N, C-alpha and C positions, 0 to 999 in steps of 0.2 A: 297286689291287686289280683283278685281271683279270676277276672275275665275281661277280655277285650271283645266286645260284641259290635261288629260293624253295622253302621247305619244301612249300608247296602251290602248284603252278604255276597253279591256277585262281584263286588269291587272293593275289597277291604283296604285299609290304610297301607298295608304292605305293598299293594299294587299301585296305589295312588302316588306313593313317593318315587316311583320310577318314571313318572311323567315330568318333563321339564316345563315349568310354568312359573310366572312371576307377575306380580306378587301373589301370595296365597294366604288364605285365612283357614286356620285350623278351628273347627268347631268340635267340641268334645262334651258330650252329655254324660254325667256321672249319676248313677243310681246307687244308693247304699242304705243300710239300716240306720235308723235314728241314733242308736247307741254308738255308732261309729263316726258320728258327724264331727266331733272335735278332733279325733285322730285323723280323719280325712283332711280337715283344714290344715292341720300342722304339716302333714306330708305334702299336700298340694303346694303350700307356701315354699317348702324346701325345693320341690320339683320346679316351681316357677322361677325361683332364684337361680337355679342352675340354667334353665332355658334363657333367662334374661342375659346371662353372660356369654351366650353363644353367638358367633358371627351370623348376621342376617336376621336376628330377632328384632322386631320393631316394637310390639306392644302386646299386652294381654289384659284380660278382664275376666273376673269370675262373677257369676250371677247365681243366686239361690232362688229356686222356684217358690212361689207363694204357697202357703199351706204347711201342714204338719210334717209331711214326708220330705226328707232331705234329698231333693233332686237339684243338681248343680249343672250349669252350663258355663263352660270356659271357651272363650275365643282368643286366638292369638294370631297376630299378623306377622308374616315372615316375608323377607325379600324374595325368596324363591323356594321351590320344592327342594332344590339341592341343599340349601341352608337348613331347611327343616329336616330333611333326610339325615344330614350329618349329625344334627342334635338328637333326633329320635333314635338313631342307631348307635349313638355313642355308648360305650360300655358303662360309663358312670350313670347315664340316664336309665339304661336298661336295668341296672341293679336297683335303682330307686323305685321301680314299679313294684317290686316285692314288698316295699314298706307300706303300701296302701292297705287299708283294712280289708279283710277277706270278703266282706260283703260288697265291696265296691265293684261295680260293673261300668266300664268306660266304653263309649262309642265314638271314637275319633273319626273325623272325615275332613278332607281338604276341599276348599271352595275357591273360586275366583269371582270377582265382582262382575256384574252384568250391567251393561248400559241399556237403559230403557228411556227412549227420548221423552223429555219433559218430566221425568220422574227421578231416574237414577243415572249417575255418571260413572263411567268406569275409570 
């Protein structure tokens, strides 16, 4: 992958993984060239299979934006930032990043559920 572009430049994923929280949701938006779409999907599937085998992984889902341009959103639920950190910094995962098409730009960010009375439960 050619680039990790933080959603919040003041607080990139490398800073987020140092905070102890549980559970957490990874949201990752991918932008890429249309010509690289099939290659992206193959690499993402391999990447997701690796993550699925890691301790603390709960679930993941990939979404494609409507329209011609291939924009993807992936979210993954993890038991804790510690579990995600172990998977994200694992040497096997780090080596997989290089397999993404050069046009791919990823914007990963960690989130926690928010309770809003009468609307959302945490």
